[in-house]
C-alpha positions, 0 to 999 in steps of 0.5 A: 467439503461445505458449499460456504466458507467462512471469510474470517470476518467476525463483527466485534463492537470492541474492535470496531470502536477501538479502530473508530477512536484510534484511526483518525489519530493514526491518520493524522500522525501518518500525515504529520510524518509525511509533511514534516519528513524533511526537517524531523525524523519521518518522510514520505516512505514512513508517513505513507506506511502509517496512512496505508496502515490506517486503511488496513485497520479499517479493513480488519474492523469493518471487513475487507470486501467493504473496504475494497468496495469503498477504496475502488481499484481506480482510486488506488491505481490513481494514487500510485499513478499519481505518485509516480507521475508527481515524482517524474514531473518534479525530476524533469522540471529540475531538468527544464530549469537547467539542472539534472534530474532531481537537482533541487539546488536549481530552485534556489538559483531560479526561484530564490527558495530553499532547496529543501522545497523540492525534496518536500514535494518528492516526498509528499506528492510522490513517495508518500502516495506511491507507498500507501497506494501500494501497501493497500494494493498488496493487501487487497491482493493478498486478501483476495487470494486464498478461498476454497476454490483457490487454495493456492492463491494461484487462481487455479481450481485444483485442490491442494492434494489433487494431482499429487503422488501420494505421500507413502508411496515407496520411492526407489533409486530407479525412479 
């Protein structure tokens, strides 16, 4: 086996140009889906997915490792953690206002605003951040898992056929 390996990244001007043109539109559409999910089809999950896929497009076009360095782990952890904290804080705020966890009708009684604003806050500040951050993180984790040193993706250094019995060995009933 050679000392080096191909990381399967090939620079393609066609793909890079297409992603440069398409990415702003997909990002805008993902944000649109997130912000208008309470009134129209869409929401935080769908919008967060589209935003995450936009980052994956950038990684495919410009290389996974440069994109991973651009989006540091701390940023991705911050996205997911921020989404979870926002979700919990909004739910607990409803309890503090005298309702149940995520009971948005309390907003109408206390602040005289539509209860849908509570749902919008959950969709935008909670779910979309969690989904986009998780998608990107899982993509980077899967992309990092397979190299010649770690063919199983588990981090071990055993080659795929090392330590196994030969396939042509006859097996008897006594084994």
